[in-house]
Backbone as numpy.savetxt, mean C-alpha at the origin, in Angstrom:
# Nx Ny Nz CAx CAy CAz Cx Cy Cz
-12.19 -16.59 4.64 -12.99 -15.39 4.63 -12.12 -14.14 4.64
-11.08 -14.12 5.48 -10.20 -12.99 5.53 -9.43 -12.79 4.23
-9.04 -13.91 3.59 -8.39 -13.83 2.29 -9.29 -13.18 1.27
-10.56 -13.48 1.31 -11.51 -12.91 0.33 -11.58 -11.38 0.51
-11.60 -10.91 1.77 -11.66 -9.48 2.00 -10.39 -8.78 1.54
-9.24 -9.44 1.75 -7.97 -8.86 1.35 -7.92 -8.78 -0.18
-8.33 -9.87 -0.87 -8.31 -9.85 -2.34 -9.29 -8.83 -2.86
-10.47 -8.67 -2.19 -11.44 -7.68 -2.59 -10.86 -6.28 -2.46
-10.09 -6.03 -1.40 -9.48 -4.73 -1.23 -8.45 -4.46 -2.34
-7.68 -5.43 -2.69 -6.69 -5.28 -3.79 -7.41 -5.02 -5.09
-8.45 -5.77 -5.38 -9.18 -5.56 -6.62 -9.94 -4.25 -6.67
-10.46 -3.78 -5.51 -11.11 -2.52 -5.46 -10.12 -1.38 -5.80
-8.92 -1.46 -5.26 -7.90 -0.47 -5.57 -7.49 -0.54 -7.02
-7.32 -1.76 -7.55 -6.90 -1.94 -8.94 -7.93 -1.37 -9.92
-9.21 -1.70 -9.69 -10.23 -1.17 -10.56 -10.42 0.33 -10.42
-10.15 0.87 -9.23 -10.18 2.29 -9.04 -9.11 2.98 -9.84
-7.92 2.37 -9.92 -6.84 2.94 -10.74 -7.24 2.91 -12.22
-7.89 1.83 -12.65 -8.26 1.70 -14.06 -9.39 2.64 -14.47
-10.42 2.72 -13.62 -11.67 3.35 -14.08 -11.90 4.79 -13.58
-11.24 5.22 -12.52 -11.40 6.59 -12.05 -10.65 7.53 -12.98
-11.23 8.66 -13.24 -10.61 9.66 -14.12 -9.92 10.78 -13.35
-10.27 10.99 -12.11 -9.67 12.03 -11.32 -8.34 11.55 -10.75
-7.32 12.40 -10.88 -5.95 11.97 -10.48 -5.87 11.71 -8.95
-6.55 12.49 -8.15 -6.52 12.27 -6.68 -7.16 10.94 -6.34
-8.26 10.61 -7.04 -8.92 9.32 -6.79 -8.03 8.13 -7.24
-7.25 8.36 -8.27 -6.29 7.30 -8.68 -5.25 7.08 -7.61
-4.78 8.18 -6.99 -3.79 8.06 -5.91 -4.40 7.34 -4.71
-5.63 7.67 -4.37 -6.31 7.03 -3.23 -6.52 5.55 -3.56
-6.89 5.25 -4.81 -7.06 3.84 -5.19 -5.76 3.05 -5.10
-4.64 3.72 -5.48 -3.34 3.07 -5.35 -2.98 2.79 -3.88
-3.36 3.72 -3.02 -3.12 3.52 -1.60 -3.96 2.37 -1.04
-5.20 2.28 -1.51 -6.08 1.15 -1.09 -5.48 -0.15 -1.56
-5.00 -0.23 -2.78 -4.41 -1.45 -3.32 -3.14 -1.80 -2.53
-2.35 -0.81 -2.20 -1.14 -1.05 -1.41 -1.45 -1.58 -0.04
-2.51 -1.04 0.57 -2.96 -1.56 1.86 -3.39 -3.01 1.80
-4.09 -3.36 0.73 -4.48 -4.77 0.52 -3.30 -5.69 0.33
-2.30 -5.24 -0.42 -1.10 -6.06 -0.66 -0.37 -6.27 0.69
-0.25 -5.21 1.48 0.42 -5.34 2.76 -0.36 -6.28 3.69
-1.69 -6.17 3.67 -2.49 -7.02 4.51 -2.36 -8.48 4.07
-2.26 -8.71 2.75 -2.09 -10.09 2.28 -0.72 -10.64 2.70
0.30 -9.80 2.64 1.62 -10.25 3.06 1.65 -10.58 4.55
1.01 -9.79 5.37 0.92 -10.05 6.78 0.12 -11.32 7.05
-0.92 -11.52 6.29 -1.72 -12.73 6.42 -0.94 -14.00 6.10
-0.16 -13.93 5.04 0.64 -15.09 4.63 1.79 -15.31 5.60
2.39 -14.24 6.13 3.58 -14.39 7.00 3.22 -14.76 8.45
1.96 -14.54 8.81 1.61 -14.83 10.20 1.42 -16.33 10.40
1.86 -16.77 11.55 1.72 -18.21 11.92 1.30 -18.30 13.33
0.49 -19.27 13.65 0.05 -19.45 15.04 1.07 -20.24 15.84
1.14 -20.02 17.12 1.98 -20.84 18.00 3.43 -20.35 18.06
3.71 -19.17 17.55 5.08 -18.66 17.61 5.08 -17.45 18.53
6.22 -17.19 19.13 6.36 -16.06 20.06 7.39 -15.10 19.53
7.54 -13.96 20.18 8.51 -12.94 19.79 9.93 -13.50 19.96
10.85 -13.10 19.09 12.23 -13.63 19.20 13.05 -12.95 20.29
12.57 -13.06 21.53 13.30 -12.50 22.67 13.72 -13.70 23.54
15.03 -13.84 23.69 15.56 -14.95 24.47 15.62 -14.53 25.94
15.19 -15.45 26.82 15.23 -15.16 28.24 16.66 -15.10 28.73
16.84 -14.49 29.87 18.21 -14.31 30.42 18.86 -15.63 30.85
18.02 -16.63 31.10 18.58 -17.89 31.64 19.07 -18.83 30.52
18.87 -18.48 29.29 19.39 -19.32 28.20 18.42 -19.42 27.06
18.67 -20.42 26.19 17.86 -20.61 24.99 16.68 -21.50 25.33
15.50 -21.09 24.90 14.29 -21.87 25.10 14.06 -22.74 23.84
13.32 -23.79 24.02 12.95 -24.66 22.89 11.54 -24.27 22.38
11.43 -23.05 21.96 10.15 -22.51 21.49 10.33 -22.05 20.07
9.26 -22.10 19.27 9.29 -21.62 17.90 9.19 -20.09 17.93
10.19 -19.42 17.34 10.22 -17.99 17.33 9.70 -17.47 15.97
9.08 -16.32 16.02 8.59 -15.69 14.80 9.76 -15.06 14.04
9.68 -15.08 12.74 10.70 -14.49 11.93 10.49 -12.96 11.85
11.46 -12.15 12.25 11.23 -10.69 12.23 11.40 -10.06 10.84
11.89 -10.79 9.88 12.11 -10.23 8.56 10.80 -9.74 7.90
9.69 -10.50 7.93 8.47 -9.96 7.32 7.99 -8.65 7.98
8.20 -8.51 9.27 7.85 -7.25 9.94 8.67 -6.10 9.41
9.95 -6.33 9.23 10.83 -5.27 8.68 10.45 -4.92 7.26
10.08 -5.94 6.47 9.71 -5.68 5.08 8.44 -4.88 5.02
7.48 -5.19 5.87 6.21 -4.47 5.88 6.42 -3.04 6.32
7.21 -2.80 7.33 7.48 -1.45 7.78 8.14 -0.64 6.67
9.08 -1.26 5.95 9.73 -0.59 4.86 8.72 -0.30 3.75
7.86 -1.23 3.43 6.84 -1.00 2.39 5.90 0.12 2.77
5.55 0.21 4.02 4.64 1.30 4.46 5.32 2.64 4.26
6.58 2.75 4.67 7.30 4.01 4.53 7.50 4.38 3.08
7.88 3.44 2.24 8.07 3.71 0.84 6.76 4.11 0.17
5.66 3.40 0.55 4.34 3.76 0.00 3.93 5.13 0.38
4.21 5.54 1.63 3.85 6.89 2.06 4.64 7.93 1.29
5.93 7.69 1.08 6.74 8.69 0.38 6.33 8.78 -1.10
6.00 7.64 -1.72 5.55 7.68 -3.11 4.25 8.41 -3.23
3.34 8.20 -2.28 2.05 8.91 -2.29 2.28 10.40 -2.15
3.19 10.82 -1.30 3.48 12.23 -1.11 4.05 12.86 -2.39
4.89 12.14 -3.06 5.51 12.67 -4.30 4.42 12.76 -5.38
3.55 11.78 -5.47 2.47 11.84 -6.47 1.51 13.01 -6.17
1.20 13.24 -4.89 0.32 14.36 -4.55 0.97 15.71 -4.87
2.25 15.82 -4.72 2.98 17.05 -5.12 2.88 17.25 -6.62
3.01 16.17 -7.38 2.88 16.23 -8.82 1.47 16.67 -9.23
0.44 16.16 -8.55 -0.91 16.54 -8.83 -1.14 18.01 -8.50
-0.51 18.47 -7.38 -0.63 19.89 -7.03 -0.02 20.80 -8.11
1.09 20.37 -8.69 1.71 21.16 -9.75 0.84 21.15 -11.00
0.20 20.02 -11.30 -0.73 19.97 -12.42 -1.96 20.83 -12.17
-2.40 20.88 -10.92 -3.60 21.65 -10.58 -3.34 23.15 -10.74
-2.09 23.58 -10.59 -1.77 24.97 -10.77 -1.99 25.44 -12.23
-1.68 24.54 -13.18 -1.77 24.86 -14.61 -3.10 24.53 -15.21
-3.86 23.61 -14.63 -5.11 23.14 -15.21 -6.26 23.43 -14.24
-7.40 23.78 -14.76 -8.54 24.06 -13.86 -9.20 22.79 -13.27
-8.86 21.65 -13.79 -9.48 20.40 -13.33 -8.40 19.33 -13.11
-8.76 18.30 -12.42 -7.86 17.16 -12.21 -8.32 15.90 -12.98
-9.30 16.11 -13.87 -9.73 15.01 -14.71 -8.66 14.70 -15.76
-8.32 13.44 -15.91 -7.23 13.04 -16.78 -7.48 13.39 -18.24
-8.68 13.23 -18.71 -8.97 13.49 -20.12 -8.89 14.99 -20.41
-9.30 15.83 -19.48 -9.17 17.28 -19.68 -7.72 17.75 -19.69
-6.93 17.19 -18.81 -5.49 17.51 -18.76 -4.80 17.11 -20.05
-5.15 15.91 -20.58 -4.57 15.48 -21.82 -5.00 16.33 -22.98
-6.26 16.79 -22.95 -6.79 17.62 -24.02 -6.10 19.01 -24.00
-5.86 19.54 -22.84 -5.21 20.84 -22.73 -3.74 20.85 -23.07
-3.08 19.69 -22.89 -1.63 19.64 -23.06 -1.20 18.97 -24.36
-2.14 18.62 -25.24 -1.71 18.04 -26.54 -1.47 19.17 -27.54
-0.40 19.03 -28.35 -0.07 20.12 -29.30 -1.02 20.21 -30.45
């Protein structure tokens, strides 16, 4: 059931990128799709019965530890996604200064020679 919601979130973002004509809505759709991909990665990487990789002071335990690499990858993906979104919004702001609308077809019509 959770996988279905995650895939629906990814598809919702993907179809938003394809079918929305407003540039800000395309950026929001890309953010939604990125959130779905991150949620899917977390869903695949999570396992039951594992604990944090913190070793007790008395020695090594015989317990299954969680791998911290997926957590680091997800944190990096979140930061990179945020910075890409900020750069795209700055680009849209620069386009908005020259064009009265943010509709993609109108911007293409105004900027074709």
